[in-house]
DOGUFI-251244 format. One line per 5 residues: number of its first residue (from 1); for each residue x, y, z of C-alpha. Coordinates in pm, 1 decimal, padded with zeros to 6 digits, always signed. Layout:
N
NUM = X Y Z  ... .
//
This chain:
152
1 = +16092.0 +15415.1 +21067.3  +16232.8 +15706.2 +21192.3  +15990.2 +16025.8 +21207.0  +16177.2 +16242.7 +21058.3  +16169.1 +16033.5 +20725.7 .
6 = +15783.4 +16049.6 +20752.7  +15833.4 +16494.4 +20687.4  +15794.4 +16633.4 +20314.0  +15934.4 +16993.1 +20273.4  +15838.1 +17161.3 +19950.6 .
11 = +16021.0 +17447.7 +19856.4  +15805.6 +17603.5 +19602.7  +15784.4 +17987.0 +19544.9  +15390.0 +17998.8 +19374.2  +15166.4 +17963.7 +19681.7 .
16 = +14878.4 +17797.9 +19406.9  +15159.5 +17511.6 +19305.6  +15208.4 +17427.4 +19650.3  +14879.3 +17427.9 +19752.8  +14837.7 +17178.6 +19468.3 .
21 = +15128.5 +16975.7 +19534.0  +15020.5 +16928.2 +19907.3  +14685.8 +16867.8 +19807.2  +14767.1 +16612.2 +19519.0  +15004.0 +16435.6 +19768.6 .
26 = +14735.9 +16427.0 +20044.2  +14417.3 +16298.2 +19780.9  +14683.9 +16015.6 +19695.5  +14647.2 +15905.1 +20108.9  +14968.4 +16050.9 +20205.6 .
31 = +14895.6 +16175.8 +20553.9  +15255.5 +16250.9 +20654.3  +15358.2 +16609.0 +20788.4  +15420.7 +16859.1 +20495.8  +15605.4 +17198.7 +20528.4 .
36 = +15588.5 +17486.1 +20287.8  +15898.8 +17711.4 +20240.5  +15842.3 +17970.7 +19969.0  +16211.1 +18046.7 +19857.7  +16542.8 +17939.8 +19866.8 .
41 = +16677.7 +18149.7 +20178.0  +16355.2 +18040.4 +20388.9  +16443.9 +17663.0 +20224.6  +16771.9 +17693.8 +20388.8  +16682.5 +17841.4 +20719.4 .
46 = +16458.9 +17564.2 +20783.4  +16694.8 +17295.7 +20645.0  +16994.2 +17483.1 +20858.5  +16737.1 +17565.1 +21169.3  +16778.8 +17944.5 +21178.3 .
51 = +16509.5 +18186.3 +21250.2  +16187.2 +18138.8 +21253.7  +16309.3 +17800.7 +21193.6  +16515.5 +17722.5 +21469.4  +16319.4 +17484.6 +21723.6 .
56 = +16448.6 +17116.9 +21595.8  +16162.2 +16962.3 +21748.8  +15916.5 +17144.7 +21546.5  +16113.3 +17158.6 +21238.2  +16326.0 +16860.3 +21197.7 .
61 = +16489.4 +16747.7 +20902.8  +16261.3 +16616.6 +20642.4  +16281.5 +16259.4 +20488.3  +16172.4 +16387.5 +20116.6  +16239.0 +16737.6 +19934.0 .
66 = +16044.2 +16887.1 +19709.4  +16191.2 +17171.3 +19536.7  +16156.5 +17429.8 +19260.7  +16431.7 +17579.8 +19065.6  +16308.5 +17868.6 +18944.1 .
71 = +16301.2 +18075.8 +19342.6  +16329.6 +18447.3 +19412.6  +16673.5 +18541.7 +19529.9  +16834.5 +18207.8 +19677.9  +16760.0 +17924.7 +19315.3 .
76 = +16653.0 +17614.2 +19313.1  +16973.8 +17486.0 +19208.0  +17180.2 +17632.1 +19476.4  +16912.0 +17559.9 +19685.6  +17001.1 +17188.2 +19591.9 .
81 = +17408.0 +17234.5 +19567.3  +17368.3 +17385.1 +19944.4  +17181.1 +17010.6 +20095.2  +17389.0 +16817.1 +19876.7  +17725.6 +16998.7 +20027.9 .
86 = +17636.9 +16906.2 +20391.2  +17710.7 +16572.1 +20521.2  +17356.8 +16578.1 +20736.4  +17137.4 +16631.7 +20446.9  +17322.0 +16489.1 +20146.8 .
91 = +17080.6 +16141.5 +20223.2  +16799.5 +16336.6 +20180.0  +16577.7 +16234.1 +19849.5  +16535.3 +16598.9 +19659.4  +16314.6 +16613.5 +19349.5 .
96 = +16328.1 +16896.1 +19142.7  +15945.6 +16952.6 +19108.9  +15984.1 +17242.2 +18803.3  +15770.0 +17425.2 +18501.7  +16176.1 +17396.8 +18350.9 .
101 = +16221.8 +17177.0 +18028.1  +16583.5 +17311.2 +18014.4  +16837.7 +17053.7 +17941.1  +17076.0 +17315.8 +18139.1  +16860.3 +17352.9 +18423.6 .
106 = +16795.2 +16913.3 +18430.4  +17173.0 +16918.9 +18373.2  +17351.1 +17127.1 +18648.7  +17001.1 +16953.1 +18898.4  +17148.4 +16616.3 +18817.6 .
111 = +17503.5 +16781.8 +18898.0  +17431.4 +16863.4 +19179.2  +17283.8 +16512.4 +19306.8  +16945.5 +16561.4 +19252.5  +16762.2 +16215.8 +19283.8 .
116 = +16475.1 +16278.8 +19054.9  +16367.7 +16563.6 +18826.8  +15974.6 +16630.5 +18717.8  +15820.6 +16873.8 +18483.6  +15497.7 +16984.9 +18654.4 .
121 = +15224.6 +16892.7 +18406.3  +14994.7 +17186.0 +18279.6  +14673.0 +17008.3 +18345.7  +14545.4 +16906.9 +18727.3  +14428.8 +16526.3 +18627.4 .
126 = +14803.9 +16525.9 +18521.9  +14979.2 +16705.9 +18795.2  +14774.8 +16544.6 +19050.2  +14847.0 +16153.2 +18895.0  +15254.6 +16245.8 +18818.9 .
131 = +15256.3 +16366.1 +19229.8  +15049.0 +16012.9 +19358.3  +15324.0 +15830.7 +19170.6  +15600.9 +16026.3 +19338.0  +15446.0 +15988.9 +19668.6 .
136 = +15379.8 +15629.5 +19624.3  +15759.3 +15565.8 +19554.5  +15936.7 +15770.9 +19742.5  +15737.3 +15761.9 +20069.8  +15635.1 +15356.0 +20048.7 .
141 = +15848.0 +15200.5 +19811.4  +16186.5 +15326.9 +19855.7  +16407.9 +15221.7 +20112.4  +16564.8 +15516.1 +20252.9  +16873.8 +15539.3 +20422.4 .
146 = +16937.6 +15632.6 +20784.6  +16934.0 +15982.2 +20830.8  +17081.0 +15966.5 +21157.5  +17391.4 +15747.1 +21070.6  +17724.2 +15812.1 +20864.3 .
151 = +17659.3 +15612.6 +20577.4  +17908.0 +15807.3 +20280.7 .
//
């Protein structure tokens, strides 16, 4: 399997939520590399290898992105739009992981080709279970497309 497919990028402005997500992924048994960025501009810099993320060997493209929509500056929906508009990134699964249950947010996420939309449960145990299921499906069950070929 492509090593890029094994990398997870968490885009979450709340450090506690990001750490909780990372811990839940680890608790599910996933040992893949996880990077965390805390706003939309950092996310785009990471993906496009700009600024502090310019080293492509250190910051290769992720195989899975967990994206919050409520981000400071460039919001998550704009980040999603830019990811899915770029041929190099559009095949990377982007999972919206947010507290927003607004139908408008959900509709907008799917209209910009989010692969899944999950609302964060309030309780830690529920959150942990949801992240474990998400991790199991996207990192184990799902067969990702080759990221370095042009198939669409």
